[in-house]
Jmol script that loads the backbone (N, CA, C; Angstrom):
load data "model"
ATOM      1  N   MET A   1      56.898  -4.699 128.021  1.00  0.00           N
ATOM      2  CA  MET A   1      56.325  -4.443 129.437  1.00  0.00           C
ATOM      3  C   MET A   1      54.866  -4.258 129.411  1.00  0.00           C
ATOM      4  N   SER A   2      54.058  -4.844 130.149  1.00  0.00           N
ATOM      5  CA  SER A   2      52.698  -4.693 130.197  1.00  0.00           C
ATOM      6  C   SER A   2      52.329  -4.196 131.543  1.00  0.00           C
ATOM      7  N   VAL A   3      51.309  -3.319 131.474  1.00  0.00           N
ATOM      8  CA  VAL A   3      50.646  -2.778 132.658  1.00  0.00           C
ATOM      9  C   VAL A   3      49.254  -3.382 132.837  1.00  0.00           C
ATOM     10  N   ASP A   4      48.973  -3.888 134.072  1.00  0.00           N
ATOM     11  CA  ASP A   4      47.659  -4.402 134.281  1.00  0.00           C
ATOM     12  C   ASP A   4      46.624  -3.509 134.559  1.00  0.00           C
ATOM     13  N   ALA A   5      45.374  -3.732 134.386  1.00  0.00           N
ATOM     14  CA  ALA A   5      44.250  -3.013 134.369  1.00  0.00           C
ATOM     15  C   ALA A   5      44.134  -2.338 135.858  1.00  0.00           C
ATOM     16  N   GLY A   6      44.379  -3.087 136.816  1.00  0.00           N
ATOM     17  CA  GLY A   6      44.216  -2.767 138.231  1.00  0.00           C
ATOM     18  C   GLY A   6      45.072  -1.524 138.458  1.00  0.00           C
ATOM     19  N   THR A   7      46.407  -1.604 138.002  1.00  0.00           N
ATOM     20  CA  THR A   7      47.340  -0.568 138.075  1.00  0.00           C
ATOM     21  C   THR A   7      47.009   0.667 137.342  1.00  0.00           C
ATOM     22  N   LEU A   8      46.481   0.623 136.228  1.00  0.00           N
ATOM     23  CA  LEU A   8      45.900   1.798 135.484  1.00  0.00           C
ATOM     24  C   LEU A   8      44.627   2.335 136.253  1.00  0.00           C
ATOM     25  N   ALA A   9      43.821   1.505 136.735  1.00  0.00           N
ATOM     26  CA  ALA A   9      42.675   2.066 137.434  1.00  0.00           C
ATOM     27  C   ALA A   9      43.020   2.741 138.691  1.00  0.00           C
ATOM     28  N   ALA A  10      44.112   2.290 139.389  1.00  0.00           N
ATOM     29  CA  ALA A  10      44.505   2.998 140.577  1.00  0.00           C
ATOM     30  C   ALA A  10      45.003   4.301 140.358  1.00  0.00           C
ATOM     31  N   ILE A  11      45.856   4.247 139.270  1.00  0.00           N
ATOM     32  CA  ILE A  11      46.523   5.744 138.839  1.00  0.00           C
ATOM     33  C   ILE A  11      45.342   6.648 138.359  1.00  0.00           C
ATOM     34  N   GLY A  12      44.369   5.992 137.717  1.00  0.00           N
ATOM     35  CA  GLY A  12      43.267   6.989 137.257  1.00  0.00           C
ATOM     36  C   GLY A  12      42.555   7.527 138.446  1.00  0.00           C
ATOM     37  N   ILE A  13      42.209   6.551 139.470  1.00  0.00           N
ATOM     38  CA  ILE A  13      41.468   7.033 140.626  1.00  0.00           C
ATOM     39  C   ILE A  13      42.385   7.956 141.380  1.00  0.00           C
ATOM     40  N   MET A  14      43.596   7.804 141.637  1.00  0.00           N
ATOM     41  CA  MET A  14      44.364   8.725 142.293  1.00  0.00           C
ATOM     42  C   MET A  14      44.545  10.126 141.651  1.00  0.00           C
ATOM     43  N   ALA A  15      44.516  10.109 140.227  1.00  0.00           N
ATOM     44  CA  ALA A  15      44.638  11.394 139.454  1.00  0.00           C
ATOM     45  C   ALA A  15      43.357  12.158 139.736  1.00  0.00           C
ATOM     46  N   ILE A  16      42.147  11.386 139.731  1.00  0.00           N
ATOM     47  CA  ILE A  16      40.969  12.110 139.804  1.00  0.00           C
ATOM     48  C   ILE A  16      40.759  12.673 141.284  1.00  0.00           C
ATOM     49  N   ALA A  17      41.210  11.991 142.223  1.00  0.00           N
ATOM     50  CA  ALA A  17      41.182  12.390 143.775  1.00  0.00           C
ATOM     51  C   ALA A  17      42.012  13.621 143.800  1.00  0.00           C
ATOM     52  N   THR A  18      43.176  13.654 143.218  1.00  0.00           N
ATOM     53  CA  THR A  18      44.123  14.727 143.368  1.00  0.00           C
ATOM     54  C   THR A  18      43.564  16.008 142.628  1.00  0.00           C
ATOM     55  N   LEU A  19      43.004  15.780 141.631  1.00  0.00           N
ATOM     56  CA  LEU A  19      42.306  16.984 140.800  1.00  0.00           C
ATOM     57  C   LEU A  19      41.186  17.441 141.619  1.00  0.00           C
ATOM     58  N   PHE A  20      40.437  16.536 142.268  1.00  0.00           N
ATOM     59  CA  PHE A  20      39.269  17.033 143.112  1.00  0.00           C
ATOM     60  C   PHE A  20      39.828  17.829 144.244  1.00  0.00           C
ATOM     61  N   ASN A  21      40.783  17.323 145.040  1.00  0.00           N
ATOM     62  CA  ASN A  21      41.338  18.088 146.205  1.00  0.00           C
ATOM     63  C   ASN A  21      41.856  19.303 145.724  1.00  0.00           C
ATOM     64  N   ARG A  22      42.576  19.384 144.744  1.00  0.00           N
ATOM     65  CA  ARG A  22      43.125  20.705 144.387  1.00  0.00           C
ATOM     66  C   ARG A  22      41.990  21.702 143.916  1.00  0.00           C
ATOM     67  N   THR A  23      41.080  21.266 143.086  1.00  0.00           N
ATOM     68  CA  THR A  23      39.855  22.291 142.769  1.00  0.00           C
ATOM     69  C   THR A  23      39.126  22.462 143.859  1.00  0.00           C
ATOM     70  N   ALA A  24      38.726  21.548 144.755  1.00  0.00           N
ATOM     71  CA  ALA A  24      37.931  21.774 146.017  1.00  0.00           C
ATOM     72  C   ALA A  24      38.673  22.893 146.988  1.00  0.00           C
ATOM     73  N   GLY A  25      39.978  22.733 147.067  1.00  0.00           N
ATOM     74  CA  GLY A  25      40.875  23.651 147.831  1.00  0.00           C
ATOM     75  C   GLY A  25      40.717  25.150 147.226  1.00  0.00           C
ATOM     76  N   PHE A  26      40.814  25.156 145.952  1.00  0.00           N
ATOM     77  CA  PHE A  26      40.728  26.519 145.272  1.00  0.00           C
ATOM     78  C   PHE A  26      39.397  27.125 145.419  1.00  0.00           C
ATOM     79  N   PHE A  27      38.413  26.428 145.213  1.00  0.00           N
ATOM     80  CA  PHE A  27      37.007  26.998 145.363  1.00  0.00           C
ATOM     81  C   PHE A  27      36.684  27.293 146.945  1.00  0.00           C
ATOM     82  N   LEU A  28      37.082  26.530 147.803  1.00  0.00           N
ATOM     83  CA  LEU A  28      36.854  26.617 149.245  1.00  0.00           C
ATOM     84  C   LEU A  28      37.617  27.934 149.710  1.00  0.00           C
ATOM     85  N   MET A  29      38.811  28.189 149.284  1.00  0.00           N
ATOM     86  CA  MET A  29      39.729  29.286 149.612  1.00  0.00           C
ATOM     87  C   MET A  29      38.960  30.540 149.189  1.00  0.00           C
ATOM     88  N   ARG A  30      38.246  30.488 148.135  1.00  0.00           N
ATOM     89  CA  ARG A  30      37.508  31.661 147.763  1.00  0.00           C
ATOM     90  C   ARG A  30      36.536  32.200 148.694  1.00  0.00           C
ATOM     91  N   LEU A  31      36.251  31.273 149.633  1.00  0.00           N
ATOM     92  CA  LEU A  31      35.080  31.576 150.595  1.00  0.00           C
ATOM     93  C   LEU A  31      35.723  32.168 151.832  1.00  0.00           C
ATOM     94  N   ILE A  32      37.091  31.950 152.042  1.00  0.00           N
ATOM     95  CA  ILE A  32      37.657  32.364 153.310  1.00  0.00           C
ATOM     96  C   ILE A  32      38.300  33.738 153.166  1.00  0.00           C
ATOM     97  N   PRO A  33      38.063  34.651 153.980  1.00  0.00           N
ATOM     98  CA  PRO A  33      38.727  35.962 153.764  1.00  0.00           C
ATOM     99  C   PRO A  33      40.112  35.883 154.251  1.00  0.00           C
ATOM    100  N   VAL A  34      41.051  36.375 153.317  1.00  0.00           N
ATOM    101  CA  VAL A  34      42.451  36.337 153.756  1.00  0.00           C
ATOM    102  C   VAL A  34      42.775  37.577 154.683  1.00  0.00           C
ATOM    103  N   THR A  35      42.835  37.182 155.963  1.00  0.00           N
ATOM    104  CA  THR A  35      43.255  38.151 156.875  1.00  0.00           C
ATOM    105  C   THR A  35      44.769  37.952 157.075  1.00  0.00           C
ATOM    106  N   PRO A  36      45.435  38.871 157.894  1.00  0.00           N
ATOM    107  CA  PRO A  36      46.758  38.762 157.977  1.00  0.00           C
ATOM    108  C   PRO A  36      47.217  37.343 158.624  1.00  0.00           C
ATOM    109  N   ARG A  37      46.361  36.791 159.506  1.00  0.00           N
ATOM    110  CA  ARG A  37      46.565  35.460 160.178  1.00  0.00           C
ATOM    111  C   ARG A  37      46.467  34.449 159.038  1.00  0.00           C
ATOM    112  N   VAL A  38      45.525  34.350 158.376  1.00  0.00           N
ATOM    113  CA  VAL A  38      45.343  33.345 157.326  1.00  0.00           C
ATOM    114  C   VAL A  38      46.546  33.524 156.275  1.00  0.00           C
ATOM    115  N   ARG A  39      47.118  34.647 155.938  1.00  0.00           N
ATOM    116  CA  ARG A  39      48.224  34.899 155.102  1.00  0.00           C
ATOM    117  C   ARG A  39      49.434  34.289 155.743  1.00  0.00           C
ATOM    118  N   LYS A  40      49.571  34.428 157.012  1.00  0.00           N
ATOM    119  CA  LYS A  40      50.748  33.864 157.726  1.00  0.00           C
ATOM    120  C   LYS A  40      50.775  32.250 157.483  1.00  0.00           C
ATOM    121  N   VAL A  41      49.590  31.736 157.802  1.00  0.00           N
ATOM    122  CA  VAL A  41      49.374  30.329 157.715  1.00  0.00           C
ATOM    123  C   VAL A  41      49.726  29.835 156.370  1.00  0.00           C
ATOM    124  N   LEU A  42      49.260  30.594 155.287  1.00  0.00           N
ATOM    125  CA  LEU A  42      49.500  30.119 153.953  1.00  0.00           C
ATOM    126  C   LEU A  42      50.834  30.268 153.431  1.00  0.00           C
ATOM    127  N   ASP A  43      51.604  31.279 153.965  1.00  0.00           N
ATOM    128  CA  ASP A  43      53.085  31.450 153.712  1.00  0.00           C
ATOM    129  C   ASP A  43      53.859  30.307 154.365  1.00  0.00           C
ATOM    130  N   CYS A  44      53.384  29.798 155.541  1.00  0.00           N
ATOM    131  CA  CYS A  44      54.120  28.635 156.250  1.00  0.00           C
ATOM    132  C   CYS A  44      53.819  27.290 155.710  1.00  0.00           C
ATOM    133  N   LEU A  45      52.867  27.190 154.745  1.00  0.00           N
ATOM    134  CA  LEU A  45      52.526  25.802 154.324  1.00  0.00           C
ATOM    135  C   LEU A  45      53.623  25.154 153.428  1.00  0.00           C
ATOM    136  N   PRO A  46      54.352  25.722 152.526  1.00  0.00           N
ATOM    137  CA  PRO A  46      55.459  25.202 151.828  1.00  0.00           C
ATOM    138  C   PRO A  46      56.443  24.504 152.570  1.00  0.00           C
ATOM    139  N   GLY A  47      56.790  25.308 153.636  1.00  0.00           N
ATOM    140  CA  GLY A  47      57.833  24.710 154.568  1.00  0.00           C
ATOM    141  C   GLY A  47      57.274  23.532 155.436  1.00  0.00           C
ATOM    142  N   ALA A  48      56.036  23.679 155.775  1.00  0.00           N
ATOM    143  CA  ALA A  48      55.462  22.585 156.687  1.00  0.00           C
ATOM    144  C   ALA A  48      55.362  21.201 155.765  1.00  0.00           C
ATOM    145  N   VAL A  49      55.043  21.353 154.579  1.00  0.00           N
ATOM    146  CA  VAL A  49      54.981  20.349 153.731  1.00  0.00           C
ATOM    147  C   VAL A  49      56.426  19.629 153.496  1.00  0.00           C
ATOM    148  N   LEU A  50      57.278  20.351 153.294  1.00  0.00           N
ATOM    149  CA  LEU A  50      58.742  19.854 153.095  1.00  0.00           C
ATOM    150  C   LEU A  50      59.137  19.273 154.387  1.00  0.00           C
ATOM    151  N   VAL A  51      59.009  19.827 155.524  1.00  0.00           N
ATOM    152  CA  VAL A  51      59.277  19.034 156.751  1.00  0.00           C
ATOM    153  C   VAL A  51      58.569  17.758 156.927  1.00  0.00           C
ATOM    154  N   ALA A  52      57.151  17.774 156.727  1.00  0.00           N
ATOM    155  CA  ALA A  52      56.417  16.692 156.613  1.00  0.00           C
ATOM    156  C   ALA A  52      56.848  15.516 155.748  1.00  0.00           C
ATOM    157  N   LEU A  53      57.460  15.913 154.790  1.00  0.00           N
ATOM    158  CA  LEU A  53      57.979  14.889 153.807  1.00  0.00           C
ATOM    159  C   LEU A  53      59.356  14.242 154.437  1.00  0.00           C
ATOM    160  N   LEU A  54      60.167  15.252 154.871  1.00  0.00           N
ATOM    161  CA  LEU A  54      61.587  14.778 155.301  1.00  0.00           C
ATOM    162  C   LEU A  54      61.618  14.167 156.772  1.00  0.00           C
ATOM    163  N   ALA A  55      60.872  14.721 157.686  1.00  0.00           N
ATOM    164  CA  ALA A  55      61.011  14.410 159.026  1.00  0.00           C
ATOM    165  C   ALA A  55      60.769  12.941 159.346  1.00  0.00           C
ATOM    166  N   PRO A  56      59.857  12.142 158.838  1.00  0.00           N
ATOM    167  CA  PRO A  56      59.703  10.741 159.121  1.00  0.00           C
ATOM    168  C   PRO A  56      60.914   9.952 158.823  1.00  0.00           C
ATOM    169  N   GLY A  57      61.585  10.156 157.724  1.00  0.00           N
ATOM    170  CA  GLY A  57      62.799   9.468 157.287  1.00  0.00           C
ATOM    171  C   GLY A  57      64.010   9.839 158.173  1.00  0.00           C
ATOM    172  N   ALA A  58      64.023  11.177 158.468  1.00  0.00           N
ATOM    173  CA  ALA A  58      65.061  11.652 159.375  1.00  0.00           C
ATOM    174  C   ALA A  58      64.990  11.065 160.825  1.00  0.00           C
ATOM    175  N   VAL A  59      63.706  10.885 161.320  1.00  0.00           N
ATOM    176  CA  VAL A  59      63.529  10.360 162.721  1.00  0.00           C
ATOM    177  C   VAL A  59      63.974   8.723 162.597  1.00  0.00           C
ATOM    178  N   HIS A  60      63.885   8.240 161.619  1.00  0.00           N
ATOM    179  CA  HIS A  60      64.184   6.755 161.494  1.00  0.00           C
ATOM    180  C   HIS A  60      65.663   6.607 161.058  1.00  0.00           C
ATOM    181  N   GLY A  61      66.369   7.690 161.010  1.00  0.00           N
ATOM    182  CA  GLY A  61      67.958   7.554 160.821  1.00  0.00           C
ATOM    183  C   GLY A  61      68.440   7.508 159.384  1.00  0.00           C
ATOM    184  N   ASP A  62      67.399   7.880 158.363  1.00  0.00           N
ATOM    185  CA  ASP A  62      67.897   7.997 157.097  1.00  0.00           C
ATOM    186  C   ASP A  62      68.798   9.215 156.778  1.00  0.00           C
ATOM    187  N   LYS A  63      70.180   9.004 156.528  1.00  0.00           N
ATOM    188  CA  LYS A  63      71.087  10.072 156.435  1.00  0.00           C
ATOM    189  C   LYS A  63      70.712  10.981 155.450  1.00  0.00           C
ATOM    190  N   GLY A  64      70.223  10.493 154.310  1.00  0.00           N
ATOM    191  CA  GLY A  64      69.675  11.462 153.239  1.00  0.00           C
ATOM    192  C   GLY A  64      68.776  12.382 153.593  1.00  0.00           C
ATOM    193  N   MET A  65      67.713  11.809 154.306  1.00  0.00           N
ATOM    194  CA  MET A  65      66.715  12.644 154.841  1.00  0.00           C
ATOM    195  C   MET A  65      67.219  13.737 155.769  1.00  0.00           C
ATOM    196  N   ILE A  66      67.937  13.120 156.618  1.00  0.00           N
ATOM    197  CA  ILE A  66      68.624  14.155 157.724  1.00  0.00           C
ATOM    198  C   ILE A  66      69.373  15.304 156.912  1.00  0.00           C
ATOM    199  N   ALA A  67      70.213  14.980 155.967  1.00  0.00           N
ATOM    200  CA  ALA A  67      70.919  16.060 155.237  1.00  0.00           C
ATOM    201  C   ALA A  67      69.973  16.937 154.624  1.00  0.00           C
ATOM    202  N   GLY A  68      69.023  16.336 153.939  1.00  0.00           N
ATOM    203  CA  GLY A  68      68.034  17.258 153.286  1.00  0.00           C
ATOM    204  C   GLY A  68      67.250  18.124 154.042  1.00  0.00           C
ATOM    205  N   LEU A  69      66.910  17.701 155.332  1.00  0.00           N
ATOM    206  CA  LEU A  69      66.091  18.419 156.343  1.00  0.00           C
ATOM    207  C   LEU A  69      67.027  19.661 156.868  1.00  0.00           C
ATOM    208  N   VAL A  70      68.333  19.301 157.122  1.00  0.00           N
ATOM    209  CA  VAL A  70      69.284  20.373 157.564  1.00  0.00           C
ATOM    210  C   VAL A  70      69.545  21.461 156.376  1.00  0.00           C
ATOM    211  N   ALA A  71      69.673  20.872 155.271  1.00  0.00           N
ATOM    212  CA  ALA A  71      70.031  21.790 154.119  1.00  0.00           C
ATOM    213  C   ALA A  71      68.708  22.652 153.780  1.00  0.00           C
ATOM    214  N   ALA A  72      67.478  22.092 153.946  1.00  0.00           N
ATOM    215  CA  ALA A  72      66.343  22.867 153.682  1.00  0.00           C
ATOM    216  C   ALA A  72      66.197  23.966 154.799  1.00  0.00           C
ATOM    217  N   LEU A  73      66.468  23.619 156.004  1.00  0.00           N
ATOM    218  CA  LEU A  73      66.424  24.599 157.111  1.00  0.00           C
ATOM    219  C   LEU A  73      67.349  25.739 156.927  1.00  0.00           C
ATOM    220  N   LEU A  74      68.558  25.482 156.568  1.00  0.00           N
ATOM    221  CA  LEU A  74      69.581  26.483 156.316  1.00  0.00           C
ATOM    222  C   LEU A  74      69.195  27.328 155.134  1.00  0.00           C
ATOM    223  N   ALA A  75      68.769  26.756 154.039  1.00  0.00           N
ATOM    224  CA  ALA A  75      68.486  27.423 152.815  1.00  0.00           C
ATOM    225  C   ALA A  75      67.308  28.342 153.203  1.00  0.00           C
ATOM    226  N   ALA A  76      66.180  27.892 153.797  1.00  0.00           N
ATOM    227  CA  ALA A  76      65.126  28.590 154.072  1.00  0.00           C
ATOM    228  C   ALA A  76      65.482  29.756 155.068  1.00  0.00           C
ATOM    229  N   ARG A  77      66.246  29.489 156.065  1.00  0.00           N
ATOM    230  CA  ARG A  77      66.660  30.536 156.996  1.00  0.00           C
ATOM    231  C   ARG A  77      67.518  31.550 156.339  1.00  0.00           C
ATOM    232  N   PHE A  78      68.526  31.231 155.562  1.00  0.00           N
ATOM    233  CA  PHE A  78      69.389  32.250 155.100  1.00  0.00           C
ATOM    234  C   PHE A  78      68.946  32.816 153.644  1.00  0.00           C
ATOM    235  N   LEU A  79      68.343  32.067 152.886  1.00  0.00           N
ATOM    236  CA  LEU A  79      68.056  32.633 151.541  1.00  0.00           C
ATOM    237  C   LEU A  79      66.545  33.135 151.451  1.00  0.00           C
ATOM    238  N   ARG A  80      65.744  32.618 152.467  1.00  0.00           N
ATOM    239  CA  ARG A  80      64.295  33.059 152.578  1.00  0.00           C
ATOM    240  C   ARG A  80      63.516  32.632 151.217  1.00  0.00           C
ATOM    241  N   SER A  81      63.811  31.422 150.763  1.00  0.00           N
ATOM    242  CA  SER A  81      63.213  31.091 149.439  1.00  0.00           C
ATOM    243  C   SER A  81      62.766  29.685 149.626  1.00  0.00           C
ATOM    244  N   ASP A  82      61.444  29.343 149.288  1.00  0.00           N
ATOM    245  CA  ASP A  82      60.943  28.099 149.269  1.00  0.00           C
ATOM    246  C   ASP A  82      61.509  27.086 148.223  1.00  0.00           C
ATOM    247  N   ILE A  83      61.733  27.704 147.164  1.00  0.00           N
ATOM    248  CA  ILE A  83      62.205  26.930 145.942  1.00  0.00           C
ATOM    249  C   ILE A  83      63.693  26.629 146.351  1.00  0.00           C
ATOM    250  N   ALA A  84      64.501  27.571 146.872  1.00  0.00           N
ATOM    251  CA  ALA A  84      65.912  27.156 147.258  1.00  0.00           C
ATOM    252  C   ALA A  84      65.961  26.072 148.357  1.00  0.00           C
ATOM    253  N   ALA A  85      65.107  26.102 149.306  1.00  0.00           N
ATOM    254  CA  ALA A  85      65.009  25.152 150.391  1.00  0.00           C
ATOM    255  C   ALA A  85      64.788  23.724 149.764  1.00  0.00           C
ATOM    256  N   VAL A  86      63.779  23.673 148.749  1.00  0.00           N
ATOM    257  CA  VAL A  86      63.548  22.330 148.178  1.00  0.00           C
ATOM    258  C   VAL A  86      64.659  21.927 147.398  1.00  0.00           C
ATOM    259  N   VAL A  87      65.345  22.781 146.619  1.00  0.00           N
ATOM    260  CA  VAL A  87      66.420  22.388 145.697  1.00  0.00           C
ATOM    261  C   VAL A  87      67.714  22.051 146.602  1.00  0.00           C
ATOM    262  N   ALA A  88      67.935  22.742 147.810  1.00  0.00           N
ATOM    263  CA  ALA A  88      68.996  22.388 148.664  1.00  0.00           C
ATOM    264  C   ALA A  88      68.771  20.999 149.343  1.00  0.00           C
ATOM    265  N   ALA A  89      67.410  20.739 149.640  1.00  0.00           N
ATOM    266  CA  ALA A  89      67.221  19.400 150.348  1.00  0.00           C
ATOM    267  C   ALA A  89      67.377  18.242 149.279  1.00  0.00           C
ATOM    268  N   MET A  90      66.938  18.584 148.119  1.00  0.00           N
ATOM    269  CA  MET A  90      67.064  17.366 146.994  1.00  0.00           C
ATOM    270  C   MET A  90      68.744  17.224 146.861  1.00  0.00           C
ATOM    271  N   ALA A  91      69.363  18.271 146.688  1.00  0.00           N
ATOM    272  CA  ALA A  91      70.755  18.227 146.478  1.00  0.00           C
ATOM    273  C   ALA A  91      71.505  17.535 147.543  1.00  0.00           C
ATOM    274  N   ALA A  92      71.275  17.998 148.771  1.00  0.00           N
ATOM    275  CA  ALA A  92      71.817  17.330 149.827  1.00  0.00           C
ATOM    276  C   ALA A  92      71.538  15.885 150.044  1.00  0.00           C
ATOM    277  N   ALA A  93      70.296  15.455 149.958  1.00  0.00           N
ATOM    278  CA  ALA A  93      69.992  13.938 150.042  1.00  0.00           C
ATOM    279  C   ALA A  93      70.530  13.299 148.966  1.00  0.00           C
ATOM    280  N   ALA A  94      70.607  13.740 147.743  1.00  0.00           N
ATOM    281  CA  ALA A  94      71.201  13.030 146.622  1.00  0.00           C
ATOM    282  C   ALA A  94      72.641  12.842 146.843  1.00  0.00           C
ATOM    283  N   ALA A  95      73.499  13.791 147.302  1.00  0.00           N
ATOM    284  CA  ALA A  95      74.742  13.799 147.478  1.00  0.00           C
ATOM    285  C   ALA A  95      75.094  12.708 148.653  1.00  0.00           C
ATOM    286  N   VAL A  96      74.441  12.909 149.714  1.00  0.00           N
ATOM    287  CA  VAL A  96      74.614  11.899 150.709  1.00  0.00           C
ATOM    288  C   VAL A  96      74.412  10.443 150.350  1.00  0.00           C
ATOM    289  N   ARG A  97      73.259  10.310 149.595  1.00  0.00           N
ATOM    290  CA  ARG A  97      72.991   8.955 149.086  1.00  0.00           C
ATOM    291  C   ARG A  97      73.969   8.344 147.973  1.00  0.00           C
ATOM    292  N   ALA A  98      74.627   9.429 147.306  1.00  0.00           N
ATOM    293  CA  ALA A  98      75.530   8.858 146.175  1.00  0.00           C
ATOM    294  C   ALA A  98      76.855   8.685 146.789  1.00  0.00           C
ATOM    295  N   PHE A  99      77.242   9.311 147.939  1.00  0.00           N
ATOM    296  CA  PHE A  99      78.648   9.222 148.423  1.00  0.00           C
ATOM    297  C   PHE A  99      78.673   8.518 149.748  1.00  0.00           C
ATOM    298  N   LEU A 100      77.575   8.275 150.451  1.00  0.00           N
ATOM    299  CA  LEU A 100      77.708   7.486 151.687  1.00  0.00           C
ATOM    300  C   LEU A 100      76.979   6.256 151.507  1.00  0.00           C
ATOM    301  N   PRO A 101      77.393   5.134 152.277  1.00  0.00           N
ATOM    302  CA  PRO A 101      76.755   3.969 152.095  1.00  0.00           C
ATOM    303  C   PRO A 101      75.441   3.970 152.875  1.00  0.00           C
TER     304      PRO A 101
END
end "model"
wireframe off; spacefill off
backbone 0.3
color backbone group
């Protein structure tokens, strides 16, 4: 199997862009005072990212995404753990896709 140079260039550029965004975010957040309001926003980010990933598929009727969204909501609500919400979403989506057409 061969990989063409354009694909490798695209992967390299995306890696550099990701590295830049992560480091820029780290350095920029050092300039922002962490008030209680900012802390609340930062605490909500993992859930917002999870919903942003699952919601478009759920809106378009993807049963796996709907199951993942519901499982993530329930896990986040009752277990109060972002990691548990992600694991529940992945497990629910995988189960639905494995057993439903």
